[in-house]
All heavy atoms as an XYZ file, in Angstrom:
887
protein
N     -47.227     32.131     25.013
C     -46.710     33.478     25.083
C     -45.290     33.488     24.524
O     -44.477     32.644     24.853
C     -46.730     33.939     26.562
C     -46.131     35.286     26.780
S     -46.031     35.877     28.505
C     -47.407     35.178     29.317
N     -45.020     34.454     23.665
C     -43.700     34.566     23.055
C     -42.698     35.100     24.081
O     -42.976     36.034     24.822
C     -43.776     35.519     21.864
C     -42.505     35.609     21.077
C     -42.678     36.537     19.879
C     -41.355     36.691     19.179
N     -41.441     37.646     18.078
N     -41.518     34.473     24.130
C     -40.485     34.906     25.076
C     -39.812     36.181     24.597
O     -39.551     36.348     23.409
C     -39.437     33.820     25.275
C     -39.922     32.704     26.161
C     -38.780     31.998     26.799
C     -39.348     30.979     27.775
N     -38.305     30.310     28.495
N     -39.525     37.037     25.543
C     -38.824     38.285     25.254
C     -37.319     38.069     25.412
O     -36.877     37.050     25.948
C     -39.265     39.383     26.237
O     -38.869     38.985     27.567
C     -40.767     39.612     26.195
N     -36.539     39.043     24.985
C     -35.095     38.980     25.201
C     -34.792     38.882     26.693
O     -33.876     38.169     27.095
C     -34.403     40.209     24.617
C     -34.328     40.166     23.112
O     -34.560     39.137     22.494
N     -34.008     41.287     22.506
N     -35.553     39.595     27.504
C     -35.337     39.559     28.953
C     -35.562     38.145     29.483
O     -34.774     37.644     30.298
C     -36.263     40.541     29.652
N     -36.613     37.461     29.022
C     -36.894     36.089     29.469
C     -35.778     35.137     29.041
O     -35.333     34.297     29.829
C     -38.241     35.619     28.925
N     -35.306     35.284     27.821
C     -34.211     34.433     27.351
C     -32.934     34.683     28.171
O     -32.197     33.751     28.503
C     -33.957     34.659     25.861
C     -35.018     34.006     24.980
C     -34.659     34.077     23.509
N     -34.881     35.392     22.944
C     -36.070     35.855     22.557
N     -37.142     35.095     22.672
N     -36.189     37.052     22.048
N     -32.676     35.918     28.502
C     -31.511     36.281     29.316
C     -31.615     35.624     30.694
O     -30.650     35.036     31.194
C     -31.431     37.802     29.426
C     -30.215     38.314     30.151
C     -28.962     38.306     29.545
C     -30.315     38.817     31.441
C     -27.840     38.782     30.208
C     -29.201     39.300     32.111
C     -27.966     39.275     31.488
O     -26.866     39.738     32.147
N     -32.791     35.708     31.310
C     -32.994     35.083     32.622
C     -32.881     33.562     32.531
O     -32.337     32.920     33.435
C     -34.341     35.495     33.211
C     -34.481     36.977     33.551
C     -35.913     37.295     33.946
C     -33.515     37.379     34.649
N     -33.387     32.982     31.437
C     -33.243     31.536     31.220
C     -31.767     31.141     31.193
O     -31.367     30.160     31.830
C     -33.877     31.110     29.884
C     -35.387     31.099     29.913
O     -35.982     31.128     31.020
O     -35.981     31.085     28.817
N     -30.969     31.912     30.449
C     -29.530     31.610     30.352
C     -28.838     31.678     31.705
O     -27.876     30.948     31.956
C     -28.840     32.561     29.375
C     -29.182     32.257     27.937
O     -29.588     31.141     27.608
N     -29.053     33.234     27.079
N     -29.320     32.543     32.577
C     -28.740     32.677     33.916
C     -29.375     31.716     34.926
O     -29.006     31.705     36.092
C     -28.905     34.118     34.414
C     -28.119     35.175     33.637
C     -28.485     36.568     34.133
C     -26.624     34.944     33.757
N     -30.351     30.915     34.444
C     -31.072     29.962     35.288
C     -31.753     30.645     36.476
O     -31.744     30.152     37.605
C     -30.150     28.832     35.745
C     -29.579     28.037     34.579
C     -28.823     26.831     35.008
C     -28.196     26.039     33.917
N     -28.543     26.173     32.580
N     -32.357     31.806     36.200
C     -33.096     32.573     37.207
C     -34.582     32.298     37.007
O     -35.106     32.424     35.898
C     -32.797     34.078     37.076
C     -31.332     34.338     37.401
C     -33.722     34.898     37.972
C     -30.890     35.769     37.180
N     -35.261     31.900     38.079
C     -36.693     31.635     38.016
C     -37.465     32.947     37.894
O     -37.111     33.949     38.521
C     -37.171     30.899     39.269
C     -36.682     29.468     39.322
O     -36.480     28.864     38.253
O     -36.505     28.955     40.439
N     -38.524     32.934     37.105
C     -39.381     34.096     36.926
C     -40.736     33.614     36.451
O     -40.908     32.445     36.100
C     -38.772     35.080     35.906
C     -38.608     34.474     34.531
C     -39.609     34.585     33.572
C     -37.454     33.769     34.200
C     -39.456     34.008     32.319
C     -37.299     33.203     32.954
C     -38.300     33.317     32.015
O     -38.163     32.744     30.783
N     -41.689     34.510     36.440
C     -43.031     34.186     35.965
C     -43.466     35.271     34.989
O     -43.417     36.458     35.320
C     -44.007     34.138     37.145
C     -45.426     33.852     36.766
C     -46.320     33.853     37.996
C     -47.763     33.692     37.613
N     -48.647     33.811     38.775
N     -43.844     34.874     33.782
C     -44.392     35.808     32.806
C     -45.888     35.940     33.044
O     -46.578     34.938     33.249
C     -44.146     35.312     31.377
C     -42.695     35.239     30.918
C     -42.607     34.641     29.512
C     -42.063     36.614     30.943
N     -46.370     37.155     33.044
C     -47.787     37.415     33.274
C     -48.329     38.209     32.088
O     -47.795     39.264     31.761
C     -47.996     38.209     34.580
C     -49.467     38.496     34.802
C     -47.401     37.467     35.763
N     -49.358     37.684     31.465
C     -49.991     38.383     30.351
C     -51.131     39.247     30.864
O     -51.805     38.896     31.830
C     -50.558     37.383     29.348
C     -49.518     36.711     28.494
C     -50.154     35.852     27.415
O     -50.578     34.734     27.740
O     -50.218     36.320     26.259
N     -51.322     40.383     30.210
C     -52.451     41.245     30.515
C     -52.789     42.042     29.263
O     -51.972     42.194     28.366
C     -52.157     42.174     31.699
C     -50.994     43.115     31.475
C     -51.200     44.382     30.957
C     -49.694     42.724     31.778
C     -50.130     45.238     30.740
C     -48.630     43.575     31.574
C     -48.862     44.835     31.056
O     -47.798     45.686     30.835
N     -54.020     42.528     29.208
C     -54.452     43.305     28.055
C     -53.871     44.712     28.144
O     -54.006     45.389     29.167
C     -55.977     43.375     27.997
C     -56.480     43.946     26.707
C     -57.981     43.764     26.543
O     -58.514     42.747     27.020
O     -58.587     44.651     25.931
N     -53.223     45.131     27.085
C     -52.578     46.443     27.046
C     -53.571     47.482     26.545
O     -54.255     47.274     25.546
C     -51.338     46.418     26.126
C     -50.727     47.807     25.982
C     -50.311     45.436     26.661
N     -53.647     48.574     27.270
C     -54.470     49.710     26.881
C     -53.516     50.823     26.464
O     -52.862     51.427     27.310
C     -55.342     50.151     28.056
C     -56.177     51.381     27.759
O     -56.078     51.943     26.649
O     -56.930     51.796     28.654
N     -53.402     51.064     25.158
C     -52.453     52.063     24.633
C     -52.693     53.452     25.221
O     -51.774     54.261     25.273
C     -52.544     52.129     23.111
C     -52.072     50.884     22.406
C     -50.574     50.685     22.467
O     -49.828     51.673     22.558
O     -50.143     49.521     22.431
N     -53.911     53.719     25.681
C     -54.197     55.044     26.231
C     -53.812     55.148     27.700
O     -53.820     56.240     28.269
C     -55.684     55.388     26.059
O     -56.478     54.528     26.859
N     -53.487     54.023     28.337
C     -53.078     54.043     29.746
C     -52.015     52.970     29.982
O     -52.325     51.827     30.291
C     -54.271     53.822     30.670
C     -53.913     53.960     32.144
O     -52.745     54.305     32.466
O     -54.792     53.729     32.988
N     -50.764     53.369     29.838
C     -49.637     52.456     30.045
C     -48.995     52.675     31.407
O     -47.864     52.271     31.644
C     -48.594     52.659     28.935
C     -49.070     52.356     27.519
C     -48.018     52.762     26.498
C     -49.422     50.885     27.372
N     -49.728     53.278     32.320
C     -49.183     53.613     33.635
C     -48.914     52.370     34.476
O     -49.533     51.317     34.290
C     -50.155     54.521     34.391
O     -51.339     53.811     34.721
N     -47.992     52.512     35.408
C     -47.690     51.426     36.348
C     -48.928     51.087     37.175
O     -49.160     49.924     37.508
C     -46.524     51.824     37.245
N     -49.729     52.095     37.488
C     -50.953     51.870     38.267
C     -51.908     50.941     37.529
O     -52.467     50.016     38.111
C     -51.658     53.208     38.572
C     -50.906     54.104     39.509
C     -49.882     55.013     38.818
O     -49.594     54.826     37.594
O     -49.348     55.894     39.489
N     -52.060     51.175     36.229
C     -52.940     50.340     35.419
C     -52.422     48.910     35.343
O     -53.182     47.953     35.498
C     -53.051     50.940     34.008
O     -53.770     50.086     33.158
N     -51.127     48.757     35.129
C     -50.534     47.417     35.049
C     -50.673     46.694     36.391
O     -51.038     45.521     36.435
C     -49.055     47.491     34.613
C     -48.409     46.114     34.682
C     -48.947     48.069     33.211
N     -50.415     47.388     37.489
C     -50.527     46.775     38.818
C     -51.928     46.217     39.042
O     -52.091     45.102     39.560
C     -50.163     47.791     39.898
N     -52.943     46.983     38.653
C     -54.334     46.516     38.797
C     -54.566     45.266     37.959
O     -55.168     44.305     38.416
C     -55.315     47.606     38.372
C     -55.589     48.649     39.418
C     -56.786     49.529     39.048
N     -56.699     50.136     37.731
C     -56.049     51.268     37.455
N     -55.421     51.917     38.412
N     -56.043     51.740     36.226
N     -54.069     45.284     36.731
C     -54.324     44.181     35.800
C     -53.618     42.889     36.210
O     -54.122     41.800     35.951
C     -53.909     44.568     34.383
C     -54.808     45.625     33.796
C     -54.309     46.074     32.450
C     -55.193     47.179     31.909
N     -54.734     47.655     30.612
N     -52.447     42.988     36.821
C     -51.704     41.785     37.212
C     -51.858     41.485     38.707
O     -51.225     40.574     39.225
C     -50.214     41.874     36.815
C     -50.059     42.004     35.314
C     -49.503     43.011     37.536
N     -52.690     42.278     39.366
C     -53.026     42.052     40.778
C     -51.785     42.048     41.681
O     -51.568     41.127     42.463
C     -53.821     40.756     40.936
C     -54.556     40.707     42.261
O     -54.939     41.736     42.805
N     -54.733     39.506     42.789
N     -50.967     43.086     41.531
C     -49.779     43.256     42.371
C     -49.801     44.639     42.997
O     -50.347     45.575     42.416
C     -48.496     43.130     41.542
C     -48.052     41.741     41.139
C     -46.869     41.829     40.177
C     -47.675     40.916     42.354
N     -49.176     44.778     44.170
C     -49.045     46.110     44.749
C     -48.209     46.994     43.820
O     -47.274     46.518     43.163
C     -48.297     45.876     46.065
C     -48.406     44.417     46.340
C     -48.593     43.743     45.015
N     -48.536     48.264     43.759
C     -47.868     49.190     42.858
C     -46.356     49.198     43.047
O     -45.605     49.295     42.077
C     -48.435     50.601     43.041
C     -47.934     51.679     42.103
C     -48.112     51.300     40.643
C     -48.640     52.990     42.407
N     -45.893     49.054     44.287
C     -44.450     49.081     44.546
C     -43.723     47.844     44.016
O     -42.496     47.821     43.950
C     -44.144     49.279     46.031
C     -44.662     48.194     46.935
C     -46.097     48.397     47.425
O     -46.815     49.270     46.908
O     -46.500     47.651     48.329
N     -44.474     46.817     43.575
C     -43.857     45.622     42.996
C     -43.889     45.612     41.470
O     -43.398     44.683     40.840
C     -44.533     44.365     43.546
C     -44.232     44.116     44.994
C     -44.864     42.823     45.495
O     -45.267     41.962     44.728
N     -44.946     42.698     46.807
N     -44.463     46.662     40.893
C     -44.473     46.830     39.442
C     -43.453     47.909     39.123
O     -43.492     48.999     39.683
C     -45.878     47.236     38.936
C     -45.842     47.587     37.464
C     -46.875     46.120     39.198
N     -42.515     47.594     38.238
C     -41.445     48.543     37.932
C     -41.651     49.153     36.553
O     -42.200     48.518     35.657
C     -40.082     47.845     38.008
C     -39.653     47.604     39.428
C     -40.234     46.600     40.185
C     -38.697     48.409     40.013
C     -39.863     46.391     41.495
C     -38.309     48.215     41.319
C     -38.892     47.205     42.068
N     -41.206     50.384     36.435
C     -41.272     51.068     35.150
C     -39.861     51.464     34.735
O     -39.041     51.836     35.565
C     -42.195     52.283     35.222
C     -41.898     53.252     36.353
C     -43.002     54.290     36.492
C     -42.780     55.177     37.704
N     -43.887     56.106     37.917
N     -39.592     51.317     33.445
C     -38.293     51.698     32.898
C     -38.480     52.996     32.138
O     -39.277     53.064     31.205
C     -37.749     50.606     31.961
O     -37.663     49.375     32.686
C     -36.366     50.978     31.441
N     -37.751     54.014     32.573
C     -37.848     55.339     31.975
C     -36.576     55.643     31.199
O     -35.482     55.235     31.594
C     -38.072     56.382     33.073
C     -39.296     56.117     33.957
C     -39.356     57.108     35.103
C     -40.571     56.175     33.139
N     -36.723     56.337     30.092
C     -35.593     56.642     29.221
C     -35.355     58.151     29.240
O     -36.271     58.939     29.004
C     -35.841     56.151     27.782
C     -34.610     56.377     26.915
C     -36.234     54.669     27.777
N     -34.124     58.513     29.532
C     -33.748     59.921     29.620
C     -32.462     60.146     28.834
O     -31.857     59.208     28.315
C     -33.564     60.313     31.082
N     -32.052     61.399     28.770
C     -30.804     61.737     28.082
C     -30.045     62.741     28.923
O     -30.591     63.764     29.314
C     -31.093     62.328     26.700
C     -29.833     62.651     25.911
C     -30.112     63.216     24.522
N     -30.622     62.173     23.628
C     -31.853     62.139     23.129
N     -32.713     63.074     23.414
N     -32.209     61.151     22.319
N     -28.768     62.415     29.196
C     -27.906     63.325     29.929
C     -27.094     64.161     28.972
O     -26.710     63.686     27.901
N     -26.811     65.411     29.353
C     -26.054     66.291     28.467
C     -24.626     65.805     28.249
O     -24.021     66.098     27.229
C     -26.058     67.734     28.983
C     -25.427     67.896     30.347
O     -25.247     66.907     31.073
O     -25.108     69.047     30.717
N     -24.095     65.021     29.172
C     -22.723     64.510     29.019
C     -22.682     63.008     28.753
O     -21.694     62.502     28.242
C     -21.903     64.826     30.269
C     -21.732     66.308     30.471
C     -20.801     66.617     31.599
C     -20.802     68.112     31.781
N     -19.558     68.689     32.076
N     -23.739     62.299     29.115
C     -23.715     60.841     29.042
C     -24.529     60.242     27.906
O     -24.368     59.073     27.583
C     -24.239     60.248     30.356
O     -25.533     60.812     30.614
C     -23.314     60.537     31.498
N     -25.433     60.998     27.351
C     -26.303     60.441     26.320
C     -27.475     59.704     26.934
O     -27.950     60.052     28.013
N     -27.928     58.648     26.263
C     -29.137     57.928     26.677
C     -28.915     57.196     27.993
O     -27.896     56.532     28.190
C     -29.584     56.938     25.578
C     -30.810     56.167     26.014
C     -29.853     57.673     24.277
N     -29.913     57.325     28.874
C     -29.892     56.696     30.197
C     -31.201     55.952     30.399
O     -32.241     56.360     29.882
C     -29.768     57.755     31.297
C     -28.602     58.730     31.204
C     -28.870     59.952     32.066
C     -27.338     58.037     31.639
N     -31.163     54.868     31.150
C     -32.376     54.151     31.550
C     -32.428     54.109     33.060
O     -31.398     53.926     33.711
C     -32.381     52.714     31.031
C     -32.784     52.535     29.628
S     -32.968     50.744     29.329
C     -33.183     50.773     27.574
N     -33.627     54.246     33.588
C     -33.834     54.102     35.031
C     -35.003     53.153     35.240
O     -36.056     53.303     34.616
C     -34.131     55.451     35.666
N     -34.819     52.173     36.083
C     -35.877     51.221     36.426
C     -36.261     51.489     37.867
O     -35.448     51.299     38.780
C     -35.371     49.793     36.230
S     -36.663     48.562     36.393
N     -37.487     51.963     38.062
C     -37.913     52.390     39.396
C     -39.266     51.769     39.743
O     -40.046     51.435     38.848
C     -37.989     53.930     39.500
C     -39.001     54.508     38.518
C     -36.600     54.547     39.284
C     -39.236     56.001     38.674
N     -39.555     51.621     41.043
C     -40.868     51.098     41.444
C     -41.997     51.987     40.924
O     -41.845     53.213     40.800
C     -40.813     51.126     42.973
C     -39.352     51.129     43.302
C     -38.691     51.886     42.187
N     -43.118     51.378     40.627
C     -44.261     52.087     40.068
C     -44.820     53.176     40.949
O     -45.479     54.090     40.462
N     -44.564     53.104     42.244
C     -45.110     54.100     43.162
C     -44.146     55.264     43.403
O     -44.347     56.044     44.321
C     -45.492     53.450     44.494
C     -44.306     52.867     45.232
O     -43.290     52.546     44.628
N     -44.432     52.712     46.536
N     -43.093     55.386     42.586
C     -42.127     56.469     42.757
C     -42.006     57.283     41.473
O     -42.492     56.876     40.419
C     -40.729     55.928     43.133
O     -40.243     55.113     42.059
C     -40.773     55.106     44.411
N     -41.360     58.430     41.604
C     -41.091     59.270     40.445
C     -39.586     59.426     40.291
O     -38.852     59.418     41.277
C     -41.747     60.637     40.614
C     -43.260     60.535     40.556
C     -43.934     61.870     40.339
O     -43.284     62.812     39.837
O     -45.114     61.961     40.675
N     -39.147     59.572     39.072
C     -37.729     59.713     38.788
C     -37.251     61.099     39.194
O     -37.853     62.106     38.834
C     -37.466     59.481     37.298
C     -36.022     59.551     36.829
C     -35.169     58.509     37.543
C     -35.952     59.354     35.327
N     -36.162     61.146     39.929
C     -35.525     62.395     40.336
C     -34.437     62.702     39.311
O     -33.352     62.125     39.356
C     -34.943     62.243     41.741
C     -34.308     63.511     42.271
O     -33.915     64.384     41.466
O     -34.184     63.616     43.507
N     -34.750     63.593     38.374
C     -33.812     63.893     37.289
C     -32.531     64.541     37.798
O     -31.454     64.297     37.253
C     -34.482     64.782     36.240
C     -35.611     64.117     35.449
C     -36.297     65.134     34.544
C     -35.102     62.944     34.640
N     -32.616     65.344     38.857
C     -31.407     65.958     39.421
C     -30.487     64.891     40.002
O     -29.277     64.926     39.815
C     -31.766     67.000     40.475
C     -32.324     68.263     39.889
C     -32.533     69.316     40.953
C     -33.070     70.579     40.298
N     -33.007     71.717     41.176
N     -31.061     63.933     40.710
C     -30.263     62.843     41.274
C     -29.652     61.998     40.158
O     -28.492     61.592     40.242
C     -31.115     61.976     42.196
N     -30.426     61.753     39.100
C     -29.913     60.977     37.978
C     -28.750     61.714     37.313
O     -27.760     61.084     36.920
C     -31.024     60.701     36.971
C     -30.661     59.697     35.914
S     -32.097     59.364     34.881
C     -31.654     57.763     34.236
N     -28.864     63.016     37.194
C     -27.774     63.806     36.615
C     -26.527     63.673     37.471
O     -25.427     63.427     36.956
C     -28.190     65.271     36.486
N     -26.675     63.801     38.763
C     -25.536     63.708     39.671
C     -24.863     62.346     39.578
O     -23.644     62.246     39.421
C     -25.987     63.967     41.127
O     -26.538     65.281     41.198
C     -24.837     63.836     42.092
N     -25.655     61.298     39.649
C     -25.117     59.940     39.618
C     -24.470     59.619     38.272
O     -23.450     58.933     38.213
C     -26.230     58.916     39.949
C     -25.767     57.499     39.720
C     -26.705     59.087     41.372
N     -25.029     60.148     37.197
C     -24.514     59.815     35.863
C     -23.332     60.674     35.433
O     -22.654     60.359     34.465
C     -25.629     59.962     34.816
O     -25.954     61.324     34.610
N     -23.090     61.763     36.148
C     -21.997     62.652     35.761
C     -22.421     63.721     34.772
O     -21.588     64.410     34.191
N     -23.712     63.869     34.583
C     -24.239     64.916     33.708
C     -24.615     66.134     34.549
O     -24.868     66.018     35.745
C     -25.489     64.428     32.966
O     -25.156     63.491     31.980
N     -24.659     67.283     33.893
C     -25.147     68.481     34.574
C     -26.656     68.560     34.472
O     -27.320     69.093     35.347
C     -24.533     69.743     33.956
C     -23.113     69.992     34.366
C     -22.661     71.344     33.886
C     -21.271     71.635     34.415
N     -20.860     73.007     34.091
N     -27.197     68.010     33.380
C     -28.612     68.114     33.107
C     -29.114     66.807     32.505
O     -28.456     66.237     31.638
C     -28.838     69.273     32.131
C     -30.268     69.717     32.062
O     -31.089     69.330     32.872
N     -30.569     70.539     31.071
N     -30.264     66.335     32.975
C     -30.898     65.141     32.420
C     -32.352     65.484     32.124
O     -33.024     66.098     32.944
C     -30.827     63.946     33.405
C     -31.692     62.798     32.928
C     -29.393     63.481     33.578
N     -32.806     65.086     30.946
C     -34.197     65.296     30.557
C     -34.771     63.993     30.022
O     -34.053     63.192     29.426
C     -34.295     66.352     29.455
C     -33.863     67.734     29.893
C     -33.969     68.762     28.770
O     -34.208     68.368     27.602
O     -33.807     69.951     29.068
N     -36.064     63.801     30.228
C     -36.736     62.638     29.661
C     -36.715     62.767     28.143
O     -36.807     63.873     27.603
C     -38.197     62.573     30.140
C     -38.334     62.407     31.654
S     -37.569     60.912     32.281
C     -38.583     59.660     31.526
N     -36.575     61.640     27.438
C     -36.612     61.679     25.979
C     -38.064     61.785     25.529
O     -38.990     61.382     26.245
C     -35.919     60.456     25.324
C     -34.471     60.367     25.735
C     -36.655     59.180     25.613
N     -38.261     62.302     24.345
C     -39.595     62.403     23.773
C     -40.105     60.990     23.486
O     -39.342     60.124     23.056
C     -39.547     63.231     22.488
C     -40.898     63.519     21.926
N     -41.532     62.659     21.066
C     -41.741     64.557     22.129
C     -42.711     63.152     20.743
N     -42.858     64.308     21.381
N     -41.390     60.770     23.705
C     -42.004     59.456     23.495
C     -41.692     58.914     22.107
O     -41.442     57.723     21.941
C     -43.530     59.536     23.729
C     -44.219     58.256     23.320
C     -43.833     59.847     25.179
N     -41.660     59.787     21.108
C     -41.391     59.357     19.743
C     -39.985     58.811     19.521
O     -39.728     58.154     18.516
N     -39.074     59.075     20.449
C     -37.692     58.601     20.327
C     -37.450     57.253     20.998
O     -36.408     56.631     20.769
C     -36.738     59.602     20.984
C     -36.608     60.928     20.307
C     -35.598     61.776     21.045
O     -35.974     62.429     22.037
O     -34.417     61.751     20.636
N     -38.351     56.815     21.836
C     -38.113     55.634     22.670
C     -37.760     54.403     21.848
O     -36.776     53.723     22.122
C     -39.304     55.364     23.613
C     -39.376     56.474     24.668
C     -39.190     53.990     24.270
C     -40.602     56.415     25.551
N     -38.547     54.094     20.828
C     -38.284     52.880     20.042
C     -36.953     52.973     19.299
O     -36.189     52.009     19.265
C     -39.418     52.596     19.071
C     -39.248     51.245     18.386
C     -40.486     50.818     17.638
O     -41.428     51.582     17.466
N     -40.498     49.575     17.202
N     -36.661     54.118     18.728
C     -35.404     54.297     18.002
C     -34.210     54.136     18.949
O     -33.201     53.537     18.592
C     -35.371     55.679     17.356
C     -34.058     55.998     16.681
C     -33.991     57.461     16.244
O     -34.865     58.258     16.536
N     -32.927     57.793     15.548
N     -34.317     54.638     20.163
C     -33.201     54.607     21.106
C     -33.023     53.267     21.801
O     -31.909     52.871     22.129
C     -33.375     55.701     22.167
C     -33.300     57.137     21.669
C     -33.675     58.102     22.782
C     -31.915     57.443     21.122
N     -34.129     52.555     22.055
C     -34.054     51.337     22.863
C     -34.363     50.059     22.095
O     -34.017     48.971     22.547
C     -35.037     51.401     24.050
O     -36.381     51.365     23.544
C     -34.815     52.634     24.893
N     -35.065     50.180     20.980
C     -35.521     48.993     20.264
C     -36.852     48.488     20.784
O     -37.383     47.504     20.280
N     -37.411     49.150     21.792
C     -38.691     48.755     22.377
C     -39.742     49.833     22.169
O     -39.415     51.018     22.100
C     -38.552     48.516     23.883
C     -37.764     47.289     24.253
C     -36.505     47.401     24.818
C     -38.284     46.026     24.049
C     -35.775     46.276     25.172
C     -37.561     44.894     24.397
C     -36.318     45.023     24.960
O     -35.608     43.905     25.299
N     -41.008     49.425     22.126
C     -42.096     50.392     22.027
C     -42.400     50.965     23.405
O     -42.086     50.346     24.428
C     -43.379     49.761     21.432
C     -43.876     48.602     22.303
C     -43.147     49.316     19.996
C     -45.258     48.093     21.935
N     -43.003     52.132     23.436
C     -43.417     52.767     24.690
C     -44.302     51.799     25.470
O     -45.191     51.161     24.914
C     -44.200     54.045     24.382
C     -44.747     54.698     25.612
C     -45.513     55.956     25.241
N     -46.167     56.480     26.404
C     -47.476     56.496     26.585
N     -48.283     56.045     25.642
N     -47.989     56.973     27.700
N     -43.998     51.643     26.749
C     -44.749     50.720     27.589
C     -44.142     49.331     27.643
O     -44.575     48.500     28.424
N     -43.132     49.076     26.815
C     -42.517     47.754     26.780
C     -41.005     47.789     26.908
O     -40.338     46.822     26.559
N     -40.468     48.885     27.401
C     -39.012     49.019     27.526
C     -38.529     48.168     28.691
O     -39.075     48.214     29.780
C     -38.604     50.498     27.750
C     -37.100     50.616     27.935
C     -39.066     51.349     26.583
N     -37.499     47.376     28.438
C     -36.923     46.523     29.471
C     -35.431     46.805     29.606
O     -34.721     46.854     28.616
C     -37.112     45.050     29.104
O     -36.413     44.232     30.013
N     -34.969     46.969     30.849
C     -33.538     47.159     31.053
C     -32.765     45.848     30.951
O     -31.550     45.854     30.821
C     -33.459     47.721     32.470
C     -34.634     47.111     33.155
C     -35.716     47.039     32.102
N     -33.468     44.733     30.986
C     -32.830     43.420     30.904
C     -32.969     42.916     29.475
O     -34.075     42.821     28.951
C     -33.486     42.414     31.876
C     -33.399     42.917     33.298
C     -32.835     41.042     31.750
C     -34.195     42.103     34.292
N     -31.854     42.591     28.857
C     -31.897     42.086     27.492
C     -32.267     43.150     26.478
O     -32.882     42.857     25.464
N     -31.918     44.398     26.763
C     -32.261     45.494     25.857
C     -31.757     45.211     24.451
O     -30.683     44.649     24.266
C     -31.678     46.804     26.379
N     -32.543     45.580     23.478
C     -32.198     45.332     22.079
C     -31.074     46.226     21.593
O     -30.380     45.897     20.650
C     -33.423     45.547     21.208
C     -34.514     44.549     21.474
C     -35.688     44.837     20.598
N     -36.759     43.911     20.892
C     -37.931     43.949     20.315
N     -38.192     44.876     19.424
N     -38.853     43.077     20.628
N     -30.934     47.387     22.199
C     -29.880     48.320     21.820
C     -29.074     48.648     23.064
O     -29.592     48.676     24.172
C     -30.473     49.588     21.216
C     -31.183     49.324     19.895
C     -31.513     50.600     19.189
C     -32.137     50.274     17.839
N     -32.363     51.478     17.056
N     -27.808     48.900     22.874
C     -26.929     49.207     23.995
C     -27.167     50.616     24.491
O     -27.175     51.557     23.715
C     -25.452     49.045     23.590
O     -25.269     47.717     23.127
C     -24.531     49.327     24.749
N     -27.365     50.725     25.791
C     -27.498     52.027     26.444
C     -26.305     52.131     27.377
O     -26.017     51.213     28.141
C     -28.825     52.129     27.224
C     -28.903     53.419     28.006
C     -29.996     52.009     26.261
N     -25.610     53.251     27.304
C     -24.349     53.357     28.034
C     -24.508     53.398     29.545
O     -23.611     53.014     30.270
C     -23.568     54.587     27.564
O     -24.317     55.763     27.779
N     -25.662     53.838     30.035
C     -25.841     53.957     31.485
C     -27.213     53.436     31.882
O     -28.207     53.711     31.209
C     -25.714     55.412     31.933
C     -24.344     55.953     31.761
N     -23.892     56.435     30.555
C     -23.330     56.086     32.636
C     -22.655     56.855     30.693
N     -22.280     56.650     31.945
N     -27.253     52.712     32.981
C     -28.512     52.195     33.513
C     -28.515     52.408     35.018
O     -27.530     52.182     35.686
C     -28.649     50.695     33.214
C     -29.791     50.062     33.959
C     -31.084     50.281     33.559
C     -29.542     49.306     35.081
C     -32.133     49.730     34.274
C     -30.594     48.746     35.793
C     -31.889     48.949     35.377
N     -29.640     52.867     35.524
C     -29.777     53.118     36.957
C     -31.008     52.385     37.471
O     -32.061     52.451     36.857
C     -29.911     54.615     37.234
C     -28.746     55.385     36.713
C     -28.748     55.894     35.428
C     -27.631     55.552     37.492
C     -27.648     56.563     34.928
C     -26.530     56.225     37.008
C     -26.533     56.743     35.728
N     -30.866     51.692     38.559
C     -32.009     50.964     39.103
C     -32.137     51.166     40.574
O     -31.332     51.744     41.231
């Protein structure tokens, strides 16, 4: 399995982790689907969501798979008045990752704000 930037970052910090491979279904990239495939409880599978604040620009939030992002709370915490999810077509351009593969650790592009 090819190492990701996140894996290399964890290696440099000498943090133990386990990479798990699973078959990706482009039509269902949900946390629920991934949890089933890797045999983990949904609350142990995290999803990274990409949003944009009116004052802060691009934001990332890493949340448990069994939760939903509270955009109002994200706006408050980030100092924005309004936060909206970015369009799926923008994800790769903004983060360097494809939809379903965005990682807050070792991100390919700098994002000014991250919330976890």
